[in-house]
Residue frames as a rotation matrix with the C-alpha (Angstrom) as fourth column:
MET 1
0.670 0.168 0.723 122.86
0.740 -0.232 -0.632 162.32
0.061 0.958 -0.280 -73.49
ILE 2
-0.229 -0.884 -0.407 125.95
0.828 -0.397 0.397 164.37
-0.512 -0.246 0.823 -74.18
LEU 3
-0.992 -0.121 -0.043 124.33
0.072 -0.804 0.590 166.68
-0.106 0.582 0.806 -76.73
ASN 4
-0.114 0.992 -0.061 120.86
0.604 0.020 -0.796 168.22
-0.788 -0.128 -0.602 -76.80
LEU 5
-0.984 -0.129 0.123 119.70
0.173 -0.517 0.838 169.45
-0.045 0.846 0.531 -80.19
THR 6
-0.296 0.920 -0.256 116.44
-0.434 -0.368 -0.822 171.24
-0.851 -0.132 0.508 -80.84
ASN 7
0.329 0.507 0.797 114.16
0.528 0.601 -0.600 169.96
-0.783 0.618 -0.070 -83.60
GLU 8
0.957 0.003 -0.291 115.25
-0.203 -0.708 -0.676 172.95
-0.208 0.706 -0.677 -85.70
GLU 9
0.100 -0.994 -0.037 118.94
-0.891 -0.106 0.441 172.13
-0.443 -0.011 -0.897 -85.20
GLN 10
-0.261 -0.136 0.956 118.33
0.068 0.985 0.159 168.49
-0.963 0.107 -0.248 -86.12
ALA 11
0.719 0.588 0.371 116.47
0.438 0.031 -0.898 169.58
-0.539 0.809 -0.235 -89.26
ARG 12
0.746 -0.514 -0.424 119.37
-0.640 -0.728 -0.244 171.89
-0.184 0.453 -0.872 -90.21
LEU 13
-0.259 -0.870 0.419 121.90
-0.645 0.479 0.596 169.09
-0.719 -0.116 -0.685 -89.73
LYS 14
0.026 0.352 0.935 119.78
0.432 0.840 -0.329 166.74
-0.901 0.413 -0.130 -91.87
ALA 15
0.947 0.305 -0.097 119.58
0.073 -0.502 -0.862 169.43
-0.311 0.810 -0.497 -94.57
ILE 16
0.304 -0.921 -0.246 123.36
-0.884 -0.368 0.287 169.84
-0.355 0.130 -0.926 -94.47
ILE 17
-0.337 -0.394 0.855 123.78
-0.169 0.919 0.357 166.07
-0.926 -0.024 -0.376 -94.79
ALA 18
0.410 0.622 0.667 121.45
0.549 0.416 -0.725 165.99
-0.728 0.663 -0.171 -97.79
SER 19
0.993 0.115 -0.034 123.08
0.051 -0.661 -0.748 168.90
-0.109 0.741 -0.662 -99.60
THR 20
0.432 -0.893 -0.127 126.81
-0.688 -0.417 0.595 168.71
-0.584 -0.170 -0.794 -98.88
ARG 21
0.868 -0.283 -0.409 129.38
-0.170 0.604 -0.778 167.17
0.467 0.745 0.476 -101.16
ASP 22
-0.122 -0.921 0.371 132.11
-0.752 -0.158 -0.640 167.40
0.648 -0.357 -0.673 -98.50
ALA 23
0.170 0.177 -0.969 132.56
0.197 0.958 0.210 164.01
0.966 -0.227 0.128 -96.82
ARG 24
-0.754 -0.512 -0.411 134.02
0.499 -0.039 -0.866 165.53
0.427 -0.858 0.284 -93.65
VAL 25
-0.745 0.579 0.332 131.10
-0.647 -0.749 -0.144 167.92
0.165 -0.322 0.932 -93.22
TRP 26
0.170 0.818 -0.549 128.70
-0.537 0.544 0.645 165.00
0.827 0.185 0.532 -93.75
GLN 27
-0.154 -0.328 -0.932 130.56
0.476 0.802 -0.361 162.90
0.866 -0.499 0.032 -91.18
ARG 28
-0.963 -0.267 -0.037 130.57
0.171 -0.500 -0.849 165.66
0.208 -0.824 0.527 -88.55
ALA 29
-0.445 0.876 0.188 126.89
-0.840 -0.480 0.251 166.47
0.310 -0.047 0.950 -89.04
GLN 30
0.291 0.542 -0.789 125.94
-0.248 0.839 0.485 162.79
0.924 0.054 0.378 -88.80
ALA 31
-0.497 -0.553 -0.668 128.13
0.525 0.421 -0.739 162.39
0.691 -0.718 0.081 -85.71
LEU 32
-0.920 0.207 0.333 126.32
-0.371 -0.735 -0.568 165.27
0.127 -0.646 0.753 -83.98
LEU 33
0.055 0.984 -0.168 122.99
-0.844 0.135 0.519 163.62
0.534 0.114 0.838 -84.75
ASP 34
0.106 -0.090 -0.990 124.31
0.197 0.978 -0.068 160.32
0.975 -0.188 0.122 -83.37
LEU 35
-0.859 -0.475 -0.190 125.44
0.300 -0.167 -0.939 162.03
0.414 -0.864 0.286 -80.17
ALA 36
-0.629 0.703 0.331 122.04
-0.765 -0.637 -0.102 163.69
0.140 -0.317 0.938 -79.79
ALA 37
0.268 0.734 -0.624 120.42
-0.561 0.645 0.518 160.27
0.783 0.212 0.585 -80.21
GLY 38
0.838 0.102 0.536 122.35
-0.540 0.287 0.791 159.05
-0.073 -0.952 0.296 -77.18
ASP 39
0.725 -0.648 -0.234 125.50
0.455 0.705 -0.544 157.48
0.517 0.288 0.806 -78.60
SER 40
0.699 -0.559 -0.446 128.65
0.342 -0.286 0.895 157.98
-0.628 -0.778 -0.009 -76.55
PRO 41
0.619 -0.558 -0.552 131.63
-0.738 -0.655 -0.165 159.93
-0.269 0.509 -0.817 -77.90
THR 42
-0.389 -0.784 0.484 133.64
-0.542 0.619 0.568 156.72
-0.745 -0.041 -0.666 -77.77
ALA 43
0.017 0.492 0.871 131.09
0.491 0.754 -0.435 154.84
-0.871 0.435 -0.229 -79.89
VAL 44
0.922 0.321 -0.218 130.90
0.012 -0.585 -0.811 157.71
-0.388 0.745 -0.543 -82.39
ALA 45
0.220 -0.927 -0.303 134.71
-0.867 -0.329 0.374 157.88
-0.446 0.180 -0.876 -82.61
GLN 46
-0.494 -0.388 0.778 134.88
-0.114 0.916 0.385 154.15
-0.862 0.102 -0.496 -83.31
ARG 47
0.400 0.758 0.515 132.06
0.490 0.298 -0.819 154.28
-0.775 0.580 -0.252 -85.88
TYR 48
0.997 0.025 -0.077 133.70
-0.044 -0.628 -0.777 157.06
-0.068 0.778 -0.625 -87.89
ARG 49
0.537 -0.843 0.003 137.27
0.838 0.533 -0.119 155.88
0.098 0.067 0.993 -87.20
VAL 50
0.238 -0.449 0.861 138.48
-0.046 -0.891 -0.452 159.11
0.970 0.068 -0.233 -85.66
ALA 51
-0.765 -0.538 -0.355 140.09
0.368 0.088 -0.926 159.97
0.529 -0.838 0.131 -82.34
ARG 52
0.094 0.807 -0.583 137.75
0.987 0.003 0.163 160.58
0.133 -0.591 -0.796 -79.44
SER 53
-0.396 -0.313 -0.863 139.34
0.507 -0.858 0.079 164.02
-0.765 -0.407 0.499 -79.08
SER 54
-0.982 0.090 0.168 138.08
0.114 -0.433 0.894 164.83
0.154 0.897 0.414 -82.59
VAL 55
-0.171 0.978 -0.119 134.52
0.740 0.207 0.639 164.06
0.650 0.021 -0.760 -81.51
TYR 56
0.165 0.183 -0.969 134.93
0.890 -0.450 0.067 166.37
-0.424 -0.874 -0.237 -78.51
ASN 57
-0.822 -0.462 -0.333 136.33
0.251 -0.819 0.516 169.07
-0.511 0.341 0.789 -80.84
TRP 58
-0.716 0.631 0.299 133.19
0.322 -0.082 0.943 168.75
0.620 0.771 -0.144 -83.00
ILE 59
0.179 0.788 -0.589 131.00
0.942 0.035 0.333 169.07
0.283 -0.614 -0.737 -79.90
ASN 60
-0.163 -0.329 -0.930 132.89
0.673 -0.726 0.139 172.17
-0.721 -0.604 0.340 -78.76
ARG 61
-0.983 -0.175 0.053 132.65
0.152 -0.618 0.771 173.77
-0.102 0.766 0.634 -82.21
TYR 62
-0.300 0.947 0.113 128.90
0.614 0.101 0.783 173.11
0.730 0.304 -0.612 -82.24
ARG 63
0.278 0.429 -0.860 128.53
0.956 -0.214 0.202 174.65
-0.097 -0.878 -0.469 -78.79
SER 64
-0.344 -0.476 -0.809 130.52
0.440 -0.843 0.309 177.77
-0.829 -0.250 0.500 -79.73
HIS 65
-0.919 -0.103 -0.380 129.29
-0.260 -0.567 0.782 178.27
-0.296 0.817 0.494 -83.33
GLY 66
0.029 0.997 0.071 125.96
-0.606 0.074 -0.792 176.48
-0.795 -0.020 0.606 -83.52
VAL 67
0.055 0.106 0.993 124.71
0.532 0.838 -0.119 174.44
-0.845 0.535 -0.010 -86.44
SER 68
0.695 0.111 -0.711 126.04
-0.526 -0.595 -0.608 175.66
-0.490 0.796 -0.355 -89.77
GLU 69
0.922 -0.358 0.149 127.98
0.370 0.696 -0.615 174.12
0.117 0.622 0.774 -92.60
THR 70
0.404 -0.817 0.412 130.83
-0.289 -0.541 -0.789 176.58
0.868 0.199 -0.455 -92.08
ALA 71
0.306 -0.262 0.915 131.15
-0.950 -0.025 0.310 175.48
-0.059 -0.965 -0.257 -88.44
LEU 72
0.776 0.054 0.628 131.47
-0.137 0.987 0.085 171.87
-0.616 -0.151 0.773 -89.63
ARG 73
0.871 -0.488 -0.055 134.18
-0.018 0.081 -0.997 172.57
0.490 0.869 0.061 -92.22
ASP 74
0.293 -0.875 -0.385 137.89
0.941 0.334 -0.043 172.11
0.166 -0.350 0.922 -91.61
LEU 75
0.805 -0.142 -0.577 139.64
0.130 -0.905 0.405 175.04
-0.579 -0.401 -0.710 -90.01
PRO 76
0.808 -0.575 -0.130 142.41
-0.358 -0.303 -0.883 176.73
0.469 0.760 -0.451 -92.02
ARG 77
0.749 -0.622 -0.229 145.75
0.656 0.648 0.387 175.08
-0.093 -0.440 0.893 -91.50
PRO 78
0.629 -0.582 -0.514 148.93
-0.269 -0.785 0.559 176.98
-0.729 -0.213 -0.651 -90.77
GLY 79
-0.222 -0.843 0.490 151.70
0.385 0.386 0.838 177.20
-0.896 0.375 0.239 -93.31
ARG 80
-0.700 -0.166 -0.694 152.14
-0.508 -0.568 0.648 178.08
-0.502 0.806 0.314 -96.91
PRO 81
0.417 0.908 0.045 149.18
-0.558 0.294 -0.776 177.31
-0.718 0.299 0.629 -99.19
ARG 82
0.005 -0.362 0.932 149.64
0.493 0.812 0.313 174.55
-0.870 0.458 0.183 -101.75
ARG 83
-0.536 -0.233 -0.811 150.71
-0.561 -0.620 0.549 175.60
-0.631 0.749 0.202 -105.21
SER 84
0.646 0.751 0.138 148.50
-0.323 0.433 -0.842 174.65
-0.692 0.499 0.522 -108.10
ALA 85
-0.226 -0.713 0.664 150.11
0.419 0.544 0.727 172.42
-0.879 0.443 0.176 -110.69
SER 86
0.774 0.483 -0.410 150.49
-0.140 -0.501 -0.854 174.41
-0.618 0.718 -0.320 -113.88
């Protein structure tokens, strides 16, 4: 098992899955639950069609920030922000 989650952490991830409208947050939360259930990072990467390095990034973010929706969101990207079409 690559990831050990407490019952409380699993419940928080399930609550995030139930309440989020962000597909990437949903995917990352579900992937963490899959990893805790015993799936390998390779299997999770194939299931969600992402690079294995992405799965390891999600694991590292969980380990450094814990379970929260903000930890599962995309990090800000460098560069100039997009202009709104007006």
